[in-house]
N, C-alpha and C positions, 0 to 999 in steps of 0.2 A: 504492500498500501503505499503511494506515494506521503511522504512526510506535507502538512499543514502548512503552508505558506505562513507569513508572517510580517505583510505591509505594512512595511513606515515611508509617511510621508517628511521627508526633511526641508526646510525652509532655508536656506543658504544666507548666512551673512549677505553683507551687502557691497561690500567692498574687496578688491583680492585679497591684500592682507591676513585681513579677518578669519576668511572663506579657507587660505591655508592651516593656521593658527586653530582653525574648528577644526578642520580635516580628520584630523585622528579619530575621532568619535566614531564619525562614520566605517574608519578600518576597522572602528570594538564592537559595532555594533556587525558591521559583513565577517568579522571571526569568532561569533559571540553567539548572535540571535539564531534561535531555531527556526531556516531554511528561512528568510530575509531575501523581501523582494522589497528593494529603493523607486520611490515615486523623489525625485527633487526640483522643488522648484527654487528657483535665480537666475536673477536680471541679466543682463546680456555681457556682461564681462567678467564673471562668476566661473556663468552655465559652463565654458568653456574646461572648465575642472574635471569638468564628471561622468566627463566623454568617452572615458575609458574601463570608467571602473565598473566592475562585475555584480549583476543582481540587481542589477541597472534597470526596469521594467520603460522607467522614460523622465525623462528631464525637462519641465514645464518654464519657458523661459518669457521673463514676466519681462515690461516696462511698463515707469515710470510716464503718467499720459500726462496734458496739461491738466487733465483736470485733477490730478491725485489721482487719480479712483487708480493703483498698480493693479488691487485685483479682483478688479470686475471680469464678468468671464472668465474664472479659479471657483468661483468658490461653493458653485451647483456643485460641480462631477466631487471636487474634494468631501461637498456632505455628504455626499455617494455613497462611497466609499466607508466602508467600515474601518479603521487602521486600527492593529494592534500596536502603534507609539505612534507617537507626533512630535519631534522633534522642531520648538521654532525658537530659532537661533538671532533672529530681528529685534524685533518687536512683540510675538506676545498675540498678533490682531489675527494671527491662522487661528492659534487654539483656542481664542477668545471667542470665537465663529464655531469651527466643529466639537462634535462631540465621540471623541473615540474609543474604543470597545476598551483600550488597552488602557498607558498613561501618558500622557502631555505635558512634554515639559517645556518651560519657557523662562525666562531669567527672572531672579526675586529681583529685589531691593540690598541685595550685600552691597559691602565694600569694594570701590576698584580695584581690581587685583590687574595683574596680565589678561591681556586676553587671550589667550591659551587657558591662563586658570580660570575663568568669566564661562569660555564652554565648560570644559570639563567639567565644576560645577553642578553644570544640570544634571548629568549623569550620579553624579556625589563620588564622584571622582578628583578630585581636588589633588587628594591625598600620593596618586600618584598618576600624576595626568597624561595620556595621552599623547607621544609626540606627533607634529606634523605629517601627514601621509598621504602620497597620490599615486592613483594606481596608473600607471603608465602598462597598456600592449608595447607586446615586441614590435613589431608593427613599430610607433610612437618612436621607441627603443634605437631601431633599425634606423629611422630616417636621423635620429641626432647622432646616431655614429656615423652616418654620410658625410654632416655637415662639418663634425668634428673631426675627420678624419687625420689623423700625421701623429709626429712625433714630438712636436714645439709644444712647449707648456703654453698654456690659453689663461691670460686676465682678461677677465671680465670689468665691465665700466657699464653699471645706469646710469645715468646724467641727469636724469629729469622727474620732475617731482609734479602732481597736480596742482599743485600752489605754489605762485612764489615764493615763498615766505620760508616754507624747506629745501629748494634748491639752491645748491649751493651750486656759486661759479663755473659757469660753464667754463672761460680759460681756468682756470684751478684745477678742475677734471685733465684738461688739457695740460697744463703741467704736469702736474703728478704725470700721470697717463708717460709719458715723454722719457721722462724721469725713471720710467721703470722700464721703459723698456729700450733703453739708451744702451750704449758703448761700453759692458760692466757694471751692467745695472741686472736684476734678479733676472729679469723676461728680456736679458737681450734677444737679441735671433727668436724672439717668442708669436706670439696670435694674441689677436685683439679677438675679442668677442664685447657689442656695444646693442642695450637692449634701449626700448624708446620704443611710445608705441606708434603708430600712422602720421602724427600731429609733428610730431620730436624727427622726422628728418633730417629738415634743416637745421635745425638748435646742436646736434648734435656731431656736428660733420667738423666740429674741432678736432671733437675727442676724435675723428677715425682716421683726421688727417694725420695723423700721431703716428699707425703703423702705413707699410704698402698696404696697398689694395689685397691684393693677391694674398697678404698675411690678416683681412681685416672679416670673421666671422658676423656677417652685421643681423640682427635680429630685432633694426628695426625699425615695427610694425611692418611684420614679418611669420613667417611661422604663427605657431599655436605655442598659449599655453603646459600645455603639456609638452609637447618638443622643446620649448623651454627648459622647461626642469629636467628633463631627461637627457642637458642639455651642460646644464648647469654642472649633473655630476661630475662633468670633467676637467672644470675649468681645478684654477691653482690657488685662486684666489679672485675674488669679487668687490666693487670698492663697491655704493649707490646709496645715496639718497634713503630716507626712508619714504620706502612703496614697496609695490610685490614683486618686483626683482627682489629685491631683499629679501621680504622670507619666503621668498623659490629658491634662492644660495642656498639660505640658512637649510630649507630643508628637505633639502639634492646633499645638503654635507659639506658643501665648500667649504671653503675659510673666505668666511664675509666680514667686510671693513663694514659697517653703515654709517651715518652721517645725522646726527639730529640737530636740530634746533630746538624753534620752535615746534617742539612735537614731544611727550613722551616720554622713557625709554623704557618707564620699567611696565607701562603699558605697550608696549610698541615691538619694546626691541623685538628682532628676529629670533628667535629659537631656535639653541643648537650648541654642545661646547667646543665648534670654534668661530663663535660669535665673539664681535667685539664691535665697542660702539666709541665712538669720538663729538664732542660736540666742540664747539667755540668756547669764547674766554664764559660767558655770558650764562647764566641759566635762565631754568626753565620759568621761573618766580621772576627772574630779573626781564625773559623778554616780554613775561604779559603784565607789567609794568606801562610799555611804552604802546605794547599792542593787545589791549584786555580779552579782546575777541575771538584775540589769535586766528587773524580773515583781515586784515590790511596787505595793501597791493605794497609792501616792506621787505627787501633782502635781508631777515633778518639770517641768513648762516652765511653775514660775510664775512663777521671778526672770530668764520675757523680759517685757518692758512695752511696753504699748501705743505708747508714743510710738517704743522702738524701731522697732516691725516700720510703722508708719505713715511713717516715716525712710525707711524701709528703703520700701517700695512707690513712695512722689513720686520719687525715686531710680530708683525699674526704670521709673516713668510718661516721668518726661525721656529715659532713656537708649533709647527705646526710641519716641520721640514718631517719628510718621509725617515723613518730609522734604516739609518746603512746597513 
């Protein structure tokens, strides 16, 4: 007799960063729930993270409409299904309107914590929180292997951000990249992998131009998140702003140097043993005194020097050097 299925509705976080940090919950359910079958609701930016996940019956992609009615057209089918478990990451909107036959898990009013810990609290796993985990198919792994084929070490850079306040100046990214790739430097003769969104093509050009074109692996507006994640498993060092690519790099196990300014690394730090954070001279509290809502079009990262980032990068390389 076939085992009875365990239908799970998972309402994904709304940012790539938070979705990566919460991904360990899906791995836990995939491995330990009795014959799980997943339905995932996600926005267009996050949905690609679940493309290769087994036991997924469907991914429902939602978009914010001008009216704000993101859930219009979704609730009817969701109400018709009897869910064994509902995990509602963003806001509890879904769980507030459904009547699952099993549990409905949504966020409470606990004290703020790292986003991975906040996710783990939903399943009472905060004492042993599951690390980020993304399912990747053999086909995706093979594609990443083709894109990264070669023996020269790879330096990965993600120099953009969704808000100018969180973006370290591009010319400083270019300077650090040039100094790491130059003669006698740690990545001399190495390759450069660059990440960004489709609209970032011109912005990242100063970084891409620091290496010969045939040594650049270009992920700016190209490929997909899972291929990028798989490719990041093969890099020797990643440097980036507080963005989704930094979370992907850390989840992939890459030595990750994350540059923070007007965001709280106690909450958003990428998760992993080989992760380091570097900040400028001003604390988050000092930045809030200048920009109380952390929304002004101001370059808050200007006080982080290229020398500080380069020093932190070299130290991380030394700390993660393969054992001879």
